[in-house]
C-alpha positions as CSV (number, residue, x, y, z in Angstrom):
1,M,0.0,0.0,0.0
2,V,2.8,2.4,0.9
3,K,4.6,1.6,-2.3
4,M,1.5,2.3,-4.4
5,E,1.0,5.6,-2.6
6,T,4.7,6.5,-3.1
7,E,4.5,5.8,-6.8
8,K,1.3,7.8,-7.1
9,Y,2.8,10.8,-5.5
10,I,6.1,10.5,-7.4
11,Q,4.0,10.6,-10.6
12,Q,2.3,13.7,-9.3
13,M,5.7,15.3,-8.7
14,R,6.9,14.2,-12.2
15,Q,4.1,16.1,-13.8
16,I,5.1,19.3,-12.0
17,V,8.8,18.8,-12.5
18,S,8.4,18.2,-16.3
19,Q,7.0,21.7,-16.6
20,I,10.4,23.0,-15.4
21,E,13.0,20.5,-16.6
22,T,13.1,17.0,-18.2
23,L,14.9,14.4,-16.1
24,P,16.1,11.0,-17.5
25,E,14.3,7.9,-16.4
26,E,17.3,6.5,-14.6
27,C,17.4,9.7,-12.5
28,W,13.7,9.2,-11.5
29,E,14.6,5.7,-10.4
30,E,17.3,7.0,-8.2
31,L,15.0,9.7,-6.8
32,G,12.5,7.0,-6.0
33,R,15.0,5.3,-3.8
34,L,15.7,8.5,-1.9
35,T,12.0,9.3,-1.4
36,K,10.1,9.0,1.8
37,I,6.4,9.8,2.4
38,K,5.8,11.9,5.5
39,V,2.4,12.8,6.9
40,F,2.1,16.1,8.8
41,S,-0.8,16.8,11.1
42,K,-2.2,20.3,11.3
43,N,0.2,22.6,13.2
44,S,3.1,20.2,13.1
45,Y,6.4,21.4,11.6
46,F,8.4,20.5,8.5
47,A,11.2,22.7,9.9
48,E,11.7,24.8,13.0
49,A,13.8,27.8,14.0
50,G,16.8,26.9,16.1
51,Q,17.4,23.6,14.3
52,F,19.5,22.5,11.3
53,P,17.0,21.1,8.7
54,T,18.3,18.7,6.1
55,E,15.2,18.0,4.0
56,L,13.7,19.1,0.7
57,G,10.0,18.3,0.4
58,F,7.3,18.2,-2.4
59,I,3.8,18.9,-1.1
60,C,1.4,16.2,-2.4
61,E,-1.5,17.4,-0.3
62,G,-2.0,20.2,2.2
63,T,-0.8,23.7,3.0
64,F,2.2,25.1,4.9
65,R,3.2,28.6,6.0
66,A,6.7,30.0,6.4
67,F,6.9,32.5,9.3
68,Y,9.2,34.2,11.8
69,R,8.5,34.4,15.5
70,T,9.9,37.3,17.6
71,E,11.3,36.9,21.1
72,E,8.0,38.5,22.3
73,G,6.1,35.7,20.5
74,S,4.7,37.8,17.6
75,E,4.5,35.9,14.3
76,Y,5.0,37.2,10.8
77,N,4.0,35.1,7.8
78,K,6.6,35.2,5.0
79,T,4.9,33.0,2.4
80,F,2.6,30.0,1.9
81,F,3.3,26.6,0.2
82,G,0.5,24.5,-1.2
83,K,-0.1,21.4,-3.2
84,N,2.6,20.8,-5.9
85,D,5.0,23.2,-4.3
86,F,8.5,22.4,-3.1
87,I,9.3,23.3,0.5
88,I,12.7,23.8,2.1
89,A,14.5,25.8,4.7
90,L,17.0,26.8,2.0
91,T,19.1,29.5,3.7
92,S,19.9,27.2,6.6
93,I,20.8,24.3,4.4
94,V,22.9,26.3,2.0
95,T,24.8,28.3,4.7
96,S,24.9,25.5,7.3
97,R,23.7,28.0,9.8
98,V,20.9,27.6,12.3
99,N,17.4,27.9,10.8
100,L,15.6,31.1,11.5
101,I,12.1,30.3,10.1
102,Y,9.3,27.9,10.9
103,L,7.6,25.8,8.2
104,Q,4.3,24.7,9.7
105,A,1.4,22.6,8.3
106,M,-1.8,24.6,8.3
107,E,-3.9,21.5,7.6
108,D,-3.2,17.7,7.5
109,S,-0.6,17.3,4.8
110,I,1.4,14.7,2.8
111,V,4.9,15.4,1.7
112,L,7.5,13.5,-0.4
113,S,10.7,14.1,1.5
114,F,14.4,13.9,0.4
115,D,17.6,14.3,2.3
116,Y,19.0,17.4,0.6
117,N,22.6,16.2,0.8
118,L,21.7,13.0,-1.0
119,F,19.5,14.8,-3.5
120,S,22.2,17.4,-4.3
121,G,24.6,14.5,-4.7
122,L,22.8,13.8,-8.0
123,F,23.9,17.2,-9.5
124,D,27.2,16.0,-11.0
125,K,25.6,12.8,-12.3
126,Y,22.5,14.5,-13.7
127,H,23.0,18.1,-14.8
128,S,19.3,18.3,-15.4
129,V,18.7,18.0,-11.7
130,E,21.0,20.9,-11.1
131,R,19.2,22.9,-13.8
132,L,15.9,22.0,-12.1
133,V,17.0,23.3,-8.8
134,R,18.4,26.5,-10.4
135,K,15.3,27.2,-12.3
136,S,13.1,26.5,-9.3
137,I,15.1,28.9,-7.2
138,E,14.9,31.5,-9.9
139,I,11.1,31.2,-10.0
140,E,10.8,31.5,-6.3
141,W,13.2,34.4,-6.2
142,A,11.1,36.3,-8.7
143,K,8.0,35.6,-6.7
144,K,9.7,36.9,-3.5
145,E,10.9,40.1,-5.3
146,T,7.5,40.7,-6.7
147,R,5.9,40.3,-3.3
148,E,8.4,42.7,-1.6
149,I,7.8,45.3,-4.3
150,R,4.0,45.0,-3.8
151,L,4.3,45.4,-0.1
152,V,6.0,48.8,-0.7
153,L,4.1,50.1,-3.8
154,N,0.6,48.7,-3.5
155,N,-2.1,49.5,-0.9
156,A,-3.7,46.8,1.3
157,S,-6.7,46.2,-1.0
158,E,-4.4,45.7,-4.0
159,R,-2.2,43.3,-2.0
160,Y,-5.2,41.3,-1.0
161,K,-6.3,41.0,-4.6
162,F,-2.9,39.7,-5.6
163,F,-3.0,37.2,-2.7
164,L,-6.4,35.8,-4.0
165,E,-4.9,35.5,-7.5
166,E,-1.7,33.8,-6.3
167,H,-3.3,31.5,-3.8
168,P,-6.8,30.6,-5.1
169,G,-9.0,28.9,-2.4
170,L,-6.5,29.4,0.4
171,E,-8.5,32.0,2.2
172,D,-11.2,29.4,2.8
173,K,-8.7,27.0,4.4
174,I,-6.8,29.2,6.9
175,P,-7.6,31.7,9.6
176,Q,-7.9,35.3,8.5
177,Y,-5.3,36.6,10.9
178,H,-2.7,34.5,8.9
179,I,-3.6,36.3,5.7
180,A,-3.5,39.7,7.5
181,S,0.0,38.9,8.7
182,Y,1.1,37.9,5.2
183,L,-0.3,41.2,3.8
184,G,1.3,43.3,6.5
185,I,-2.0,44.6,7.9
186,T,-4.2,44.0,10.9
187,P,-7.1,41.5,11.0
188,I,-9.5,44.4,11.4
189,Q,-8.1,46.1,8.2
190,L,-8.5,42.8,6.4
191,S,-12.2,42.5,7.6
192,R,-12.9,45.9,6.2
193,I,-11.3,45.2,2.8
194,R,-13.3,41.9,2.6
195,A,-16.5,43.7,3.5
196,K,-16.0,46.3,0.7
197,K,-15.3,43.5,-1.8
198,G,-18.4,41.6,-0.6
């Protein structure tokens, strides 16, 4: 049963990866041997601040948030990851420094997980894997830059509109205060914006 589930989710990942880069069949066979299925219950963590994460994940089902937590306990949502997204505490893994962000499941979720060191060991053997990672990082970097520009140049209503376009259906899955944090506004401001749109 687990093997059938793993194969199903690997096929799901293949469909997404093929839109970015074509990997040879023997590469997929090796990736299959590195893959583990992990189930995350709501509010559990894929990665936590203060640790040294080692995993790259592909979200088969569910939603995660990346956030910072201040010493006072205030939380600031950085971004959201949903079905068919890759998830990783990249800065910590690349720099070998302690992780500063939390990656938390916002609903029960299923993830294909890889040890990043083993995964990156395929770079020299399969240059297409290295290209896949580079292209994926470029895509995410562009999204990050766009969001940072919008936070400065667009008003709250416009930022909410962009959120709805980029994350369709997410507002029905998660508490409104998480969306407000992501948009850089208060929950009261978000309620007013939603009321005007309604």
